[in-house]
C-alpha positions, 0 to 999 in steps of 0.5 A: 370418785370426785373430779378433784380426786386422783388415783393412787395405787395401793401396793401390798407386799410380804415382809420378805418382798419388802426387805428384798426391795429395800436391799436392791435400793427400790422404794415404795414410792418408786414402785408405785410410780411404776404401777401408775396406769399409763395415760389412755389415748383419746378415742374417736367418737360418733356424732351426737345423733348416734348417742350420748352420755349425760354428765355434770360439769363439776366446774359449772354444775351444768349438764352436758351431752358427750358423744360416745366412743365405740368402746361405750357401745360395745361394753356398756356398764351398770353406771351407763343405765339412765345416763347413756342414750343410744339412738336407733332407727325407727324400724329397729325400735319398732321391731324390737318392741313388737317382738319383745311384746309378742314374746311376753304375751306368748310366755305369759302363762309360762315361767319365762322372763323376756328382757329388752335392752337390759344389761346382763351380767353373765355370772363369770368373772372377767366377762363384760356385761352386754345388753341384748336387744331381746333375751328370753330366760326360762325361770328368770325373775325380774330384778329388784327395783333398785337393781339396774341389770339382770345377773345370772345366778342372782336373778335366774339362769343364763338366757336361752335365746338372744336376738340382736337387730342390726344398726349401722353402728353395731352391725359388724359386731352383731354379725361377728363379735357377738356371735362369738361372745354369746356362744362363749358364755353358753347362750343356746340360740342366737337370732340376728335380724339384719335390717341392712343386708347388703345382698338384698333389700329384704330383711335377712334372718340368721340363726345359730345354735350351740351343738358339740362344738364350742362355736355356733352352728348355723340353723338352716332355713326352711323352704319359706326362709323361716328359722325354728328355734328349739329353745323357745319353740318358735319359728321366725319368718321375715316378710320382705322388709316390712315385718317379722312373723312368729309361729308356734313350732308345734302347732304352726299357728301364727302368734298375733300382734297386740293389735291383732289380739285386741281386734280378735277380742272385739270381734269375738265380743261382737259375735257373742253380743249378736248371738245373745240378741238373737236368743232374746228375740227368740224368747230363749233368754 
């Protein structure tokens, strides 16, 4: 809809309904006026350094950055993809990128899809889409290139596991609203990585799992403060406020970061080259 267009509701009635309205003196235009949406109040906005929406001014043709409302942050839409930019702390972005990459490497030979900040439509009428920081989906498929979001049903099943990393603007929503939301739509397990916990300077992990109740049940931490998630078979441990470590829940082996994997590969190649050199000197090659 262009800036010059206005919204006019279309009213459809049965013949009997129309006759009744006419008998009572009501007119189509009067009824339409009653159905016209009431003007919405202006909502408070965040500073531009929190995030912004890039729009084109129809009068000048220039692009402008408009500040975001809390509604924009809580209920993104497909139209926001590539238009709305939300700033996150360097720690938030670094951690989300690292965990998503580790999960992709871990699932590389399994039938899993890992998404990062991708809009997900939940396959239920009237349920708003959300963009989890990280979602793991068994049997999920990458959407077509033209599609801006993951749709449950079209692209695969519901995410089994979701991660949210707190930021100043969305912390309360991550801790309360999203905990209810993800349980309601059926996400089996939910991990919150709280970088802003008020009772400690360390990062705090909170894990939740669906059981027999419609609400999440909290996953109790182990002796080291780690949380094990059955849906993906991994254990998460916060090391102070510096890093999050992931372990295979079955073998206990820690999942390496991409840099660590690269270093291990280089070390193994160096040992293989050294062994080959020794064999050549001994005349065995």
